[in-house]
LOBABA-552936 format. One line per 5 residues: number of its first residue (from 1); for each residue x, y, z negated of C-alpha. Coordinates in Angstrom, 3 decimals, decimal comma. Layout:
REM LOBABA-552936
NUM = X:Y:Z; ... .
//
This chain:
REM LOBABA-552936
1 = -37,952:40,573:23,283; -36,953:41,009:19,596; -39,406:41,704:16,855; -39,453:45,422:15,935; -38,717:46,703:12,513 .
6 = -41,568:48,678:12,440; -44,676:46,877:13,887; -46,845:49,114:15,795; -50,321:48,652:17,126; -49,790:51,012:19,920 .
11 = -48,258:49,289:23,186; -46,583:52,485:24,150; -44,601:52,755:20,937; -43,472:49,145:21,287; -42,352:49,925:24,872 .
16 = -40,591:52,989:23,627; -38,740:51,224:21,096; -37,489:48,436:23,470; -36,752:51,110:26,159; -34,447:53,117:23,456 .
21 = -32,670:49,871:22,399; -31,959:48,983:25,952; -30,419:52,311:26,743; -28,339:51,968:23,665; -27,060:48,544:24,798 .
26 = -25,988:50,159:28,127; -24,186:52,676:26,278; -26,277:55,622:27,052; -26,773:57,316:23,801; -26,216:60,997:24,790 .
31 = -29,867:61,844:25,528; -31,789:64,207:23,356; -35,072:62,830:21,902; -37,275:65,031:24,156; -35,499:63,987:27,214 .
36 = -35,669:60,219:26,123; -39,344:60,647:25,622; -39,968:62,172:28,959; -38,113:59,513:30,657; -39,853:56,795:28,812 .
41 = -43,225:58,429:29,475; -42,490:58,628:33,061; -41,287:54,967:33,297; -44,574:53,884:31,387; -46,708:55,668:33,798 .
46 = -45,024:53,880:36,782; -45,378:50,586:35,204; -48,195:48,164:36,514; -50,883:46,769:34,293; -49,070:43,263:34,511 .
51 = -45,796:44,883:33,356; -47,600:46,570:30,338; -49,517:43,522:29,568; -46,499:42,217:27,648; -46,419:45,229:25,229 .
56 = -50,158:45,078:25,005; -50,012:41,457:23,808; -47,349:42,337:21,108; -49,547:45,214:20,018; -52,454:42,830:19,421 .
61 = -50,401:40,432:17,422; -49,037:43,448:15,340; -52,597:44,701:14,887; -53,767:41,322:13,750; -50,796:40,944:11,289 .
66 = -51,475:44,593:9,829; -55,341:43,749:9,460; -54,422:40,368:7,721; -51,901:42,241:5,352; -54,592:44,758:4,306 .
71 = -53,969:47,897:2,546; -52,877:48,128:-0,883; -55,418:49,322:-3,165; -54,079:52,285:-5,462; -56,386:53,474:-8,124 .
76 = -57,028:57,171:-8,020; -57,108:58,478:-11,628; -56,095:61,673:-13,239; -57,132:64,012:-10,475; -59,261:66,132:-12,614 .
81 = -56,458:68,287:-13,712; -55,777:69,219:-10,064; -59,170:69,314:-8,577; -61,424:70,213:-11,486; -63,556:66,983:-10,966 .
//
C-alpha cells in the first residue's frame, strides 16, 4: 500500500482512500461520490477483522505521527473587538 497524502487516524478513511484509488486504476471513474461511499461502506462491513487489521495498523501509525507532530500553537489576541472581552 502506498502512503496516503492525507494521513488519517480512522481505519475506514484509509480503506476508502485505497478503495477509490484501486477503482481509478481499473478505470472505473464514472461513479458518483454517494454511490462510491455506499459501495465502499458495504465492502468494509463485509470484511473480516483480519482484513481490516492492515488499515487499523496504518491508522495507529498515522495517529502516532500526528501526536508526535503536535498542534501548532497560535496565540489568540485581538478578540476583544469581536467578542467584547
